[in-house]
N, C-alpha and C positions, 0 to 999 in steps of 0.2 A: 348376635349377642348384644343386649342392651347395656347402657352405661353403668347401671347399678351392679349388674352381674360382672361386668369387667372390673369394677372397683373391688368387688369381693374376691375376684380371682387374683388381682394384684396383691391384696392383703394376704391371701392364702399362699401365693408364691413366695412372698417375702418371709412369711412365718416359717415355711418349710426350709427356705434358704438359710435363715438364721439358725435353725436347729441342726440342719445337716451339713452346712458348710459355712465358711467365713463369708461375710457380706459387707458391702459398702453401702451405707444408707445416707442420703444427703437431704437435709432440710433447707438447703440454700434457696433463697428466694430470688436470686438473680435470674431474670428472664433472658431467653434466647428466642427471638421471634415470638415472644408472648407465651412460651411454654417453659417449664422447668422439669428436670429429671427427678423423679421421686426416689429411684434406687437402681442399683444393679448388683449382681452377685458375682463373686470371683470364681466360683466353680465352673468348670468347662461345660459347654453344651446347654447353657441356660437360655430361657425365653424371657424377653422383656415385653410387657404389655404397655402399649403406648396409646392411651385414649385421649380424648379431646382435652382433658384436664391435666394430663401428664406434663411435667415441667423438667427441663434439662438444666442441670447445674454445670458451671464451667469445670468443676472437678469430677464430672461424670466419667466413670471408667467402664468402657464398653468392650474391652478386649475379650471377655469370656462369653459374650452374647453371640449366639449363632442364629437366633430366630427372633424376629420382632412381630408382634401382633399389632396391627393397625386397624383403625375403624374405617371401613370402606365408605361409609356415609359422609365422612368429613374430608375425603380426598379431593373434593371439588372446592374446598376452601384453600386458598393459596397459602395462608399462614400455617395451616396444619400440615399441608404437604411439604412446605419448605422446612418445617421443624422435623418432619420425618427424615428428610434428606440430610439435615444437619446431624441427626442421630446416626444415620447410616454412615456418614463420614467418620464417625467416632468408633465404628465397629469393624475393624479390619478382618475379623473372622466370620463375618456374616455370611450365611449360606442359604437362609430361608427367610421368607416374609409370609406371615400367616400360614406357616408350615408348608408352603409351596417352595420347592427347591429352585434356587436361582438358575441352576444349570439348565432348567427347562427352557430358559430364554434363548438358548443356543439354537433352538429349532425355529426357523423363520415363520413356520405356521402355528407356533404355540401362541395362545392368547389367554391372558388372565387379566380381568378388569383391574384388580388391585395392583398387580405388578406393573402393568402397562401404564397406569396413571402415574405411578412413582417414577418409573424408568423414563417416560417421556418428559419428565420435568428435570432431568439430570444431564450433565455434560460429562465428557470423557474423563476429566480430571477429578470429578466429584468422588468416585469410588472405584477402587481396583476390583472389588467383588463384582460390581455391576458391569463395569467396562470390559472385564475379561470375557464374560459370557456374551455381551452384546457384540464384541468384535468377532467372536465365533459365529454369531448369527449373521453378521455381515459377510464373513468369509464364505459361509454356505451359500449365500445369495450370489456372491462373486463367482464361486466355483460353478454354480449352475449356469451363469452367463458365459463363463470361459468354455464350458462344455459345448456351447453352440458354435464356437468360432475357432479358427486356427490361432495359434499363439501370436502371430504377427498381425492379425486383423484388428487393429486399434479402432478403426471407424465402427466396426460392428459392435465392439464391446462398449464404446462410449454411447452409442445409440441405444443399446439395451439398458445401460445404467440410467440414461435419461428417461426412457420409457417406464422403467420400473418405478422411479420416483414420481413421475407424472401420473401414473395409474394408482399409486399407493395412497396418496393424499390429495386433497384439494387445497387451494390457497385460502388461508384464514389469517386475518390481521391479528397481531399480538395485542391490540388495544381493546380487545373484547374479553368477555368472561373466559376464564381458564387459559388466557393467553400465554401464561408462562410455559405451557406444554407445547408451544408452537415454534419455539426458537432455540431448541437445544440440539445437541449432537444426535440424540436418539429419537427426536420427535417424529421423524418419518418412519423409522423402523418398528416402533412399538407404541402406537398412539390410538387410544380408543376414540378420540375426537375425529380422527381421520383428516386433520387439518394441520398445516404448517405454514408459517410465514416465510418471507424471503430468506431469513437467516437459517431457519430449519432446513429449507430446500438446499441452500448452499453448503451447509455443514454435511448433510447426508450425501450430496454429490461428491464432496471432497473425500469423505471416508470410503465410499463405495468405489470410486474410480481409482483410488490408490490401492485398494485391495485387488483391483483388476490389473495392477501393474502399470498404470498410466501416471504420468507426471501431471499433477493438478494442484490448483491453488484456490484459496478463498480470497475473494475480491470484495473489499469493504468500501462502501461509500457513506455519505453523510446520513442517509436514512434508507439505505438499500444494501443488499448483498447479492453477489453473483459468484461466478467461478471463471478460472482460466484453466484450460486443459490442452495438453500437447498431443496431437494426433498426427501420425506419420511424419514426424519431424517438424511440425509447424504448430504455433500457438493460436488458440481461438478462445473467444468469450462464450460463455454459456449462462443463460439466465432462465432456469426452469420455472421459477415462480411467475415470471412474466407470461410464460406460455399458458399457465393456468387461467389467466384472465384475458387472454385474447391476443397478446403480443407474441411474436415468434423470434426468439433470440437463441438459436442453436448453432454453435460453431461459426461465430461471426468475427470479422476483422475489426480492428479499432474503428475504422471509418463507419462500418455498418452498425456497430454497437453504440456509437455516440450520437446517432441521429435517429429520429423516429420515422414512421412510415411516410410522413409529409415532408421530410427533409429538414425538420427543425431540430434544434438541440434536444437530446433526450436528457432532461435534467436529473433523472435518477442515476444516470451512468457517468455524470461529469460533475465537477466542482466549479462554482463561480471563481473567477480569477481574482487572486489577491495581489498584493503589491509585489510579493516575492514568489518566484518559481523555483522550487527546490531542484536538486540534482537528479532526482528520480521522477521529475514531472515535465510535462510538455504543454506549453500554452497553444491553444488552437483557436481559430476564429470561425464563428458561425454568423455570417451577416454582420450585424453591428455588435454582437456579443462576443466577449472573450471568456474562454473557459480553460480549466486546467484538467488534464488527464493524469490520473494517478493509478498506477497498477501496483498492487501490493503482493509480494511473495511472503506468505505468512510463515513466521518462525515456527519450527516444529517443537511440540512439547508432548511427550509420551507418544511420539511418532505422528501425531495428527494436527492438533489445533490449539492455538492460544491467541487471545486477543492482543497480547503483547507482541506485536508484529514487527518485523524488520522489513523496511521498504526495499524493493528491488524492481527496477523497470523491466517489464516484459512486453515487447511490442508484438502485436498481432497484425501482421502486415498482409497475410495471404487471404484472398477472397476465395473461399472454398466453392468449387463448382464453376468458377469463371473459366470455362474451357476456351472461349474465343478471345479471352484477354481484353475485354472492354471495361474491366473494372467493376463488374457487377454480375450477379447470378440471376438468370431468368430462363425462359423457354428457349431462347436462341442458343444457349449453351447445350441444352438437351438435344436440340436438332443438330448442332455441330458434332457432338459425340456420335450420334446415330450415323451421320455421313462418314465419319472416320471409320467406324466399325464395318460399314458396308464397303469401304474402300474407295469412296467417292472423293475424299480429300485427304491431305496429309496435315499432321499437326506436329510441330517441333516440341520436344520435351514433353511428350504426351503422358508419359508415366508420372511425371511430377504433377500434372494437372488432373489426371483422371483415374489413377490407380487407387480406387477407394478401399479395396480389400487388401492392398499392399502385397499382392502376389507377383508383382513385377511383370504383369501383362495386362492388356486392355481387352475386355470381353463384354458380353452382354450383361454379366454380373455387375460390372461397374456402371453400366447404363441404368440398371435397376436401382442401384444405390443413388445415382444422381437424381433419378426421378423421385425416389423416396425423400431425398433431401428437400425437394420442392415442398413436400407436404409439411415439413418441419418449419418452413420459412414463410409460407403464404397462406 
């Protein structure tokens, strides 16, 4: 549909609305993101056509609109997409976009270029209409993962969540074209760009792991984002976006997470030390440098996420896979567990160290998990 045709449709829609029902027409010139609303109608079940020249008035009444027609060709313009989102926020009864039912988004395999471009630009709190169907989409993904494991197998579930996000998108910086679609709650789950930045990865991991019944948190830094997740009673750091670019940060302790592969401070995961260290911070030393560790437990808003966070210290002290208790995980730990399973050696508190599937016994299945852990780390 070209722009002239759209404008004629707008005029026809308004004329019919004025004849057949009451209408609210605004000529207000106050811009919101560069666009103003031309009108809306009060009769139930109305469609609003939102073309590139449409303008939104602060007095705009969208309660009766259940379908919005948007111009696909303009959805790669940030200003236009943001204006569409502002319009969606005003429409509590919205059920369709371009006559496509939002409920179709519940299906993880459903793809629509228009819907996904809009949804991938939105956060949880932006729209009840969008969020309710996207949560159902995530629940279906979570249910599929749950079906593969026993309810107590937290390691299996967190590994599958990690793999799902790792395989769903690639890493893409938010500082490039269409970057606003890479750092939202839904940018991993419905994104035609197939790219997400660190923030998008962390938000997706938070939502998916919580739907899996795991305790997890968003971990924010000065210019980076990651997660903390509790597995089998212990807390670990996870940084999926780092894995996309060659670093491996899956279920790490504080010590492992704060240093890079060369033993130097990982500046993405720590803060430069200031004059004061707060009650939820710990100052650590790396050679001649002093740094501050901050671990944030994010305050929940609508069950999931808000940047207005409440700080709470969570210490990740366990080195996962450290079977021989030398403070690190490597091939020696794999060999140690093999010897234990063969009956060649004894290991005290072995369940606490090596029961990866949480079934209260040590078997070859745990050895397979330990060997798989190596693939996520090196």
